[in-house]
Phi, psi and omega in degrees: 000126177245161178209158177210164180246136178239151175299141356265094177057038177264110184269130177248129180245130186056075193341116183227169187262351183254146180267151179304135177086358184262011181282185182246022181299151178304138177077016185291339180081174181290145177248147176272175184300335180282355178095357179263135179292160178302320181294321177297318177299320178297319178295320178299325178295340178263010175097005178276146180245127177278152177211160176235131174248126176266123180226121178059032180084359179252137177270123183242134185270148170209166172230147179216154177210145185213161174297156172291130181083203182299157177262099187293340183241010178091206185227144177244127171266131183241131179245123185287172180277166181300136182082354183260191179217161179298330182297341182286359175256359177230353172213129183255089176274002172222140187301328184291344179270349185303321178299328177295316180295319179297323177299309184297317181293320179294323179300316178295317181298330181270002172110009175263143160281147180233131180238119183258117182261148179251131178287167172269183170238032186250003181293137177237155176274186184293343177267002178086007179278140177295140182258354181096204184268083182223167176275153183270068190271345184277160172274115182229162183274058177195163178300139178286139183278335190250333180300318177296325177297310181296321178297320179295322178293317180294312191271338186229311185295307182296312180302327181281339175274331192295121178291158175302149178072013176276153168294142189260359180295139175242126185244159186223130172219159179194158184247133173058240176306322176292331175291317175301315181292328178296324177291315180301315182288319182292328177283321177295319183251042184291351174271356184232351179261131181283323179191160178216155186219088176289141183235132177052048186222172176230206187271112182291339180273358184232023176217165179215153177258142165246106192267051175272115183300341179291343182275351184209147178267359182295134183282341185244350176229126189252137175085202184221161176249141184230146175287139183292329185275314185268339185072012185262150177296131192295339174287345185292139177305130179074014187297332183253011182276118179211147181283334179216170188225060181291342181262011176294131176286155179300135180280141171292157179207120179277001177081025180296140176294322175228124185285147184289148177290156182220150170223125180272135178241132181199170177240130180296341180259018178300122181267004182247314175243108186301152180305327180297333179287321174294322178296319178297316179301312181301316180299313185286328173300316179295318180297331179269012170087016178271120179298117188246122168291155178306135180304142176266112188238123171271143185229157174107154178085170179276161180293124183216163171297321183301328180287350178276338184281168176300134180252143176305330181295341178283331194301304181301310180298324176297312181294322177295320178299312180294318182297334181275000183253128176286134182282160177283172177301150178295154183231000000 
């Protein structure tokens, strides 16, 4: 994979014909004549650089920003939530997104490079129905759409951007659907991820989507997600609580000699992913040998959608967790 930058800071990876932000994914927003969405232009005005990675014949969008000179704390890959876009971590056109933008900017200010990946809208369930703009986090009987993209970013894109004398650790975090995908990717690539921090998420190996649009009114995410053991819709109280897990799908394993540490972040009043789903994730990560710091749990208030989003209270602890972990050798 080769890449180059063209004015105005449009990076092309594996020479391709489409510009970052110019796809037709759900929620892409208006595009200007140059092919860049208004939101991508807003991010560029804040110093973010768009890029395209071609993987398996598909062009995948990302944005990145880094400290001037070496990256003293390594790089963080960020995966957005279901129905969202990568631009929502560099421009807050809605107040509820502002904590995400503050996280990304603080990470760069503290010495991390930050790479924001954009999901596709091509994920299908086991019946072949489109699921909307979500990450391909489940184990399905077909090639995964997102693991090759993330692997290319880990193994080729970041190393070729990384200045000499930079820390080589690569960290992974994600929110909601991106949190599920961060677990899926960190377990698959556990030999290359220094640490990971899923937020407002559960166990990707223990839930499934039924992507029937009749089950949900959301315009960009179709259907519902259910726990494999209880068969219950994951927002329901106690939906992921089970004494045993015979329906757990096989976990991916990258063959790491020592598995990367993890810390789960969640809100007990999350109205989208019930607290029991975060508890299940924490339990199963430990059972699979991932060194787990105590979960960071916010408490109080009634169950709401707002409690599902990234909270400012997560930012400092996530960055401190990553900063305290020594990265693996560069790749």
